[in-house]
C-alpha positions as CSV (number, residue, x, y, z in Angstrom):
1,M,-38.5,10.7,8.3
2,K,-36.3,7.7,8.5
3,Y,-38.2,4.4,8.9
4,W,-35.3,1.9,8.2
5,P,-33.5,0.8,11.3
6,A,-30.0,2.1,11.9
7,T,-27.1,-0.3,11.3
8,H,-25.4,-1.3,14.6
9,P,-21.7,-0.5,14.7
10,D,-21.0,-4.2,15.5
11,S,-23.2,-5.6,12.8
12,L,-22.2,-7.7,9.7
13,L,-22.7,-4.8,7.3
14,A,-20.7,-2.4,9.5
15,S,-17.8,-4.8,10.1
16,F,-16.5,-4.8,6.6
17,R,-15.6,-2.0,4.3
18,S,-17.1,-3.4,1.1
19,P,-20.0,-5.8,2.1
20,T,-21.2,-6.3,-1.5
21,Y,-21.5,-10.1,-1.0
22,L,-23.7,-9.6,2.0
23,R,-26.0,-7.2,0.3
24,W,-26.3,-9.5,-2.7
25,Q,-27.1,-12.5,-0.5
26,A,-29.7,-10.5,1.5
27,G,-31.4,-9.6,-1.8
28,V,-31.4,-13.2,-3.0
29,Q,-32.9,-14.4,0.2
30,M,-35.8,-11.9,0.0
31,F,-36.4,-12.9,-3.7
32,W,-36.7,-16.5,-2.5
33,L,-40.0,-15.6,-0.7
34,I,-41.7,-15.6,-4.1
35,G,-41.1,-19.3,-4.3
36,L,-42.4,-19.8,-0.8
37,V,-45.8,-18.6,-2.0
38,Q,-45.8,-19.8,-5.6
39,G,-44.9,-23.5,-4.7
40,P,-48.0,-24.4,-2.7
41,L,-50.1,-22.1,-4.8
42,A,-49.3,-24.1,-7.9
43,V,-49.8,-27.5,-6.1
44,H,-52.8,-26.9,-3.8
45,G,-54.3,-23.7,-5.1
46,F,-55.2,-20.8,-2.8
47,Q,-56.2,-21.9,0.7
48,W,-56.1,-19.8,3.8
49,S,-54.9,-22.9,5.8
50,W,-51.5,-22.5,4.4
51,M,-51.5,-18.9,3.0
52,A,-52.2,-17.2,6.4
53,P,-49.3,-18.8,8.3
54,T,-47.1,-18.4,5.3
55,L,-47.7,-14.6,5.1
56,A,-47.2,-14.4,8.9
57,S,-43.9,-16.2,8.6
58,I,-42.7,-13.8,5.9
59,V,-43.0,-10.9,8.4
60,V,-41.1,-12.8,11.0
61,Y,-38.5,-13.9,8.5
62,V,-37.8,-10.4,7.1
63,A,-37.5,-9.0,10.6
64,C,-35.0,-11.8,11.6
65,T,-33.0,-11.4,8.4
66,V,-32.7,-7.7,8.9
67,G,-31.5,-8.4,12.4
68,V,-28.8,-10.8,11.1
69,F,-27.3,-8.2,8.8
70,I,-27.7,-4.9,10.7
71,G,-28.1,-6.1,14.3
72,P,-25.2,-6.7,16.8
73,L,-23.2,-9.8,16.1
74,C,-23.9,-11.1,19.6
75,R,-27.6,-11.5,18.6
76,L,-27.0,-13.1,15.2
77,P,-27.2,-16.7,16.4
78,F,-30.6,-16.0,18.0
79,Y,-32.0,-14.4,14.8
80,A,-30.7,-17.3,12.7
81,A,-32.1,-19.9,15.1
82,A,-35.4,-18.2,15.0
83,I,-35.5,-18.6,11.2
84,V,-34.7,-22.3,11.5
85,A,-37.5,-22.7,14.1
86,L,-39.8,-20.8,11.8
87,G,-39.1,-23.3,9.0
88,F,-40.0,-26.3,11.2
89,V,-43.2,-24.7,12.5
90,L,-44.4,-23.8,9.0
91,W,-43.3,-27.1,7.4
92,L,-46.5,-29.0,8.3
93,V,-48.6,-26.7,6.1
94,N,-46.0,-25.5,3.5
95,P,-43.2,-27.9,2.7
96,I,-41.3,-25.1,0.8
97,S,-40.4,-23.7,4.2
98,L,-37.6,-26.2,4.1
99,G,-35.8,-23.2,2.7
100,Y,-36.1,-21.4,6.0
101,V,-34.2,-24.2,7.7
102,V,-31.4,-24.2,5.2
103,L,-31.1,-20.4,5.1
104,G,-31.1,-20.1,8.9
105,V,-28.4,-22.7,9.2
106,S,-26.2,-21.0,6.6
107,L,-26.6,-17.6,8.4
108,L,-25.2,-19.2,11.5
109,A,-21.9,-19.4,9.7
110,Y,-21.6,-15.6,10.0
111,A,-21.4,-15.8,13.8
112,R,-18.1,-15.1,15.5
113,R,-17.6,-18.8,16.4
114,P,-17.9,-21.5,13.7
115,W,-19.3,-24.1,16.2
116,F,-22.6,-22.2,16.1
117,W,-23.0,-23.2,12.5
118,L,-21.7,-26.8,12.9
119,V,-23.9,-27.5,15.9
120,G,-26.8,-25.8,14.2
121,T,-26.4,-28.0,11.1
122,L,-26.4,-31.2,13.2
123,A,-29.3,-30.0,15.3
124,A,-31.4,-29.1,12.2
125,T,-30.6,-32.4,10.6
126,A,-31.6,-34.3,13.7
127,M,-34.8,-32.2,13.9
128,T,-35.6,-33.0,10.3
129,L,-35.1,-36.7,10.9
130,T,-37.5,-36.4,13.9
131,W,-40.1,-34.6,11.6
132,A,-39.7,-37.4,9.0
133,F,-40.6,-40.1,11.6
134,A,-43.3,-38.0,13.2
135,F,-45.1,-36.5,10.2
136,G,-44.1,-38.7,7.3
137,I,-41.8,-36.1,5.7
138,P,-39.6,-37.7,2.9
139,F,-36.2,-38.8,4.3
140,L,-34.6,-37.0,1.2
141,H,-35.3,-33.8,3.1
142,V,-32.9,-34.9,5.8
143,S,-30.0,-35.2,3.3
144,I,-31.0,-31.8,1.8
145,V,-30.9,-30.0,5.1
146,F,-27.5,-31.6,6.0
147,A,-25.8,-31.1,2.7
148,A,-27.2,-27.6,1.9
149,G,-26.5,-26.4,5.4
150,L,-22.9,-27.5,5.2
151,I,-22.2,-26.3,1.7
152,S,-23.9,-22.9,1.9
153,G,-22.6,-22.4,5.4
154,C,-19.1,-23.2,4.4
155,G,-19.3,-20.5,1.7
156,N,-20.5,-17.9,4.2
157,Y,-17.8,-19.0,6.7
158,L,-15.0,-18.7,4.2
159,Y,-16.2,-15.3,3.1
160,V,-16.6,-13.8,6.6
161,R,-13.2,-15.3,7.7
162,G,-11.4,-13.7,4.8
163,A,-13.2,-10.4,5.2
164,R,-12.4,-10.3,8.9
165,R,-8.7,-11.1,8.2
166,D,-8.6,-8.2,5.6
167,A,-10.2,-5.8,8.1
168,A,-7.6,-6.8,10.7
169,L,-4.8,-6.3,8.2
170,R,-6.1,-2.9,7.3
171,L,-6.2,-1.9,11.0
172,S,-2.7,-3.3,11.4
173,Q,-1.5,-1.2,8.5
174,D,-3.1,1.9,9.8
175,E,-1.5,1.3,13.2
176,V,1.9,0.8,11.7
177,Q,1.6,4.1,9.7
178,R,0.4,5.9,12.8
179,L,3.3,4.7,14.9
180,A,5.8,5.5,12.1
181,T,4.4,9.0,11.9
182,L,4.5,9.4,15.6
183,A,8.1,8.2,15.8
184,E,9.1,10.6,13.0
185,R,7.4,13.5,14.8
186,E,9.2,12.7,18.0
187,R,12.5,12.5,16.2
188,I,12.0,15.9,14.6
189,G,10.9,17.3,17.9
190,R,14.1,16.1,19.6
191,D,16.2,17.5,16.7
192,L,14.5,20.9,16.9
193,H,14.9,21.0,20.7
194,D,18.6,20.2,20.5
195,L,19.1,22.6,17.6
196,L,17.1,25.5,18.8
197,G,18.0,25.2,22.5
198,H,21.8,25.9,21.9
199,T,21.3,28.4,19.1
200,L,18.7,30.5,20.8
201,S,20.9,30.6,23.9
202,L,23.8,31.8,21.7
203,I,21.6,34.5,20.0
204,T,20.4,35.7,23.4
205,L,23.9,36.1,24.8
206,K,25.2,37.9,21.7
207,S,22.2,40.2,21.7
208,E,22.7,41.1,25.3
209,L,26.4,41.8,24.6
210,A,25.6,43.9,21.6
211,K,23.1,45.9,23.7
212,R,25.8,46.7,26.3
213,L,28.3,47.6,23.6
214,A,25.9,49.8,21.6
215,L,27.1,53.0,23.2
216,A,30.6,52.0,24.5
217,D,31.8,50.3,21.3
218,P,29.4,50.6,18.4
219,V,31.8,48.8,16.0
220,R,32.0,45.8,18.2
221,A,28.3,45.9,18.8
222,Q,27.7,45.8,15.0
223,Q,30.0,42.8,14.7
224,E,28.1,41.0,17.3
225,M,24.7,41.7,15.6
226,E,26.2,40.5,12.3
227,E,27.2,37.3,14.1
228,V,23.6,37.0,15.4
229,E,22.2,37.4,11.9
230,R,24.6,34.8,10.5
231,V,23.7,32.3,13.3
232,A,19.9,33.0,12.8
233,R,20.1,32.4,9.0
234,H,22.0,29.2,9.5
235,T,19.6,28.0,12.1
236,L,16.6,28.9,9.9
237,A,18.0,26.7,7.1
238,E,18.5,23.8,9.5
239,V,15.0,24.1,10.8
240,R,13.6,24.1,7.3
241,S,15.6,21.0,6.5
242,A,14.3,19.2,9.7
243,V,10.7,20.1,9.1
244,T,10.9,19.0,5.5
245,G,11.7,15.5,6.8
246,L,8.2,15.4,8.4
247,R,6.5,16.0,5.0
248,A,8.8,14.2,2.6
249,G,8.2,10.6,1.5
250,D,10.3,8.1,-0.2
251,L,9.4,5.8,-3.1
252,A,10.7,2.6,-1.6
253,G,8.7,3.0,1.6
254,E,5.6,4.0,-0.4
255,I,5.8,0.9,-2.6
256,V,5.9,-1.3,0.6
257,S,2.9,0.5,1.9
258,A,1.1,0.1,-1.5
259,R,1.8,-3.6,-1.5
260,V,0.2,-4.0,1.9
261,M,-2.9,-2.0,1.0
262,L,-3.5,-3.7,-2.3
263,E,-2.9,-7.3,-1.1
264,A,-5.3,-6.6,1.7
265,S,-7.9,-5.9,-1.0
266,G,-7.0,-9.1,-3.0
267,I,-4.9,-7.2,-5.6
268,A,-1.5,-8.6,-6.4
269,L,1.2,-5.9,-6.8
270,S,4.5,-6.5,-8.6
271,A,7.3,-3.9,-8.8
272,E,10.4,-3.4,-10.8
273,L,12.8,-0.9,-9.3
274,P,16.4,0.3,-10.0
275,D,19.1,-0.1,-7.4
276,R,19.1,3.6,-6.7
277,F,16.6,6.3,-7.5
278,D,19.1,9.2,-7.4
279,L,16.4,11.8,-7.0
280,A,16.3,15.2,-5.3
281,P,14.3,14.9,-1.9
282,T,11.6,17.3,-3.2
283,A,11.1,15.3,-6.4
284,E,11.1,11.9,-4.6
285,A,8.5,13.3,-2.1
286,E,6.2,14.5,-4.9
287,L,6.6,11.2,-6.8
288,A,5.8,9.2,-3.6
289,L,2.6,11.2,-3.1
290,V,1.6,10.6,-6.8
291,L,2.2,6.9,-6.3
292,R,0.1,6.9,-3.2
293,E,-2.8,8.6,-5.0
294,A,-2.6,6.2,-7.9
295,V,-2.6,3.1,-5.6
296,T,-5.6,4.6,-3.7
297,N,-7.5,4.9,-7.0
298,I,-6.7,1.3,-7.9
299,H,-7.8,0.2,-4.4
300,R,-11.1,2.1,-4.5
301,H,-12.2,2.3,-8.1
302,S,-10.5,-0.2,-10.4
303,S,-11.9,-3.6,-9.4
304,A,-8.5,-4.9,-10.5
305,T,-6.9,-8.2,-9.5
306,E,-3.3,-7.2,-10.5
307,A,-1.3,-4.0,-10.4
308,R,2.3,-3.2,-11.5
309,V,4.8,-0.5,-10.8
310,V,7.9,-0.2,-13.1
311,I,10.5,2.5,-12.3
312,T,13.5,3.0,-14.6
313,R,16.4,5.3,-14.5
314,N,18.4,6.0,-17.7
315,G,21.0,8.8,-17.2
316,E,19.1,12.1,-16.9
317,E,15.7,10.5,-17.5
318,F,13.5,9.0,-14.8
319,S,10.2,7.2,-15.6
320,M,7.5,5.5,-13.5
321,R,4.7,3.3,-15.0
322,I,1.7,2.3,-12.8
323,T,-0.7,-0.2,-14.5
324,D,-3.7,-2.3,-13.4
325,N,-6.0,-4.8,-15.1
326,G,-9.2,-3.2,-13.8
327,C,-12.3,-1.6,-15.3
328,G,-10.5,1.4,-16.7
329,G,-12.4,4.6,-17.6
330,L,-10.4,6.8,-15.3
331,A,-11.5,10.4,-15.8
332,A,-8.8,12.8,-17.0
333,H,-9.6,15.3,-14.3
334,G,-11.2,13.1,-11.6
335,N,-10.2,10.9,-8.8
336,G,-7.2,13.0,-7.8
337,V,-5.7,13.2,-11.3
338,S,-5.6,16.9,-11.3
339,G,-3.6,16.9,-8.1
340,M,-1.2,14.3,-9.5
341,R,-0.7,16.4,-12.7
342,E,0.1,19.5,-10.5
343,R,2.7,17.6,-8.5
344,I,4.4,16.3,-11.5
345,R,4.4,19.7,-13.2
346,R,6.0,21.2,-10.1
347,I,9.1,19.0,-10.6
348,G,9.3,19.5,-14.3
349,G,7.8,16.2,-15.3
350,R,5.0,14.9,-17.5
351,L,2.0,12.7,-16.7
352,A,0.1,10.7,-19.4
353,I,-3.0,8.5,-18.8
354,E,-4.4,5.7,-20.8
355,S,-7.6,4.3,-19.4
356,P,-9.9,2.6,-22.0
357,A,-13.1,1.2,-20.5
358,R,-12.7,-2.4,-19.3
359,Q,-9.1,-2.5,-20.3
360,G,-7.2,-1.3,-17.3
361,T,-5.3,1.9,-16.6
362,L,-1.8,3.1,-17.4
363,L,-0.2,6.1,-15.6
364,A,3.1,7.1,-17.3
365,I,5.2,9.6,-15.4
366,D,8.4,10.9,-17.0
367,L,11.0,13.2,-15.4
368,P,13.5,14.3,-18.2
369,R,15.9,16.2,-16.0
370,A,16.1,14.2,-12.8
371,R,19.9,14.4,-12.6
372,S,19.7,18.2,-12.9
373,L,17.2,18.4,-10.0
374,L,19.5,16.3,-7.8
375,E,22.6,18.4,-8.5
376,R,20.6,21.6,-7.9
377,S,19.3,20.3,-4.5
378,A,22.9,19.4,-3.6
């Protein structure tokens, strides 16, 4: 049975692809509860006058914190404000609850509008000043609430703004790829319609003519059927060429797509390319797919900050080097490596991998007879 509440699709944790920072912060905030109990226990000893409300506040705090991270974003300001209010209520019996106020204000920075956090910081500071006059709380606490609320909230705001920008960039990239694929399919559809419409009409007319001539003039009928066969074979070759355009990729376009993907993840990509690749379409399509798989591995598994693609062409020889400064340890037959090896093998190339732990990864692809493949395809 599942007791943990489900994450709302519009929550903080569901909004970002890799919310490691959010999980880490949630864990630290739960760990802080130890200090909430240990502080007054060390100063005043065990007394139900402060222990009972403190334990009750922990239950409310945990529920509100869970709501902040997995509840809908529209409710986040209410959960954070409840934590701030909880801190002021408990402050009179447990001064360590000052932490509730600071944490609640900093969580307001995760809201969709930054003015929630700024107004919340000013309101909490004013409330602390009121508490200082009313209950003799040290005025130092006013400065602590104001400074800590601004500093911690600023960190949260910068993180969530960057994460939302990256998420929007990924969505934009996916939309561009979808539209490009759709445009290519429409182009091929038009080409096939124009090609097959005329050719099939011609085949139909010649077949009908051969049918009428089958008994009256068998020699002429045979000539017509030979013409039908010739047209059909030629059309089949053109259809295969058109359909290949749907599957084939190109290295230049794949490098542009790789740069967008990696930079959206905070990974800088540099590339050194020759003026022309001079590759057969089949070989270039396979190499583009290998590059895509390698970049996907860097994006998902490497924890890198920099990546590099170097492509060189020297006469018959073609080489591509893909490197990153990540954690290394790429398995020889995992993470799509087997598929990459098979693609390179199909075009007569070699793939070598160097991936020592914590020293990055190097993928070396060599194609010794690239010129021969180009001439053969021509």
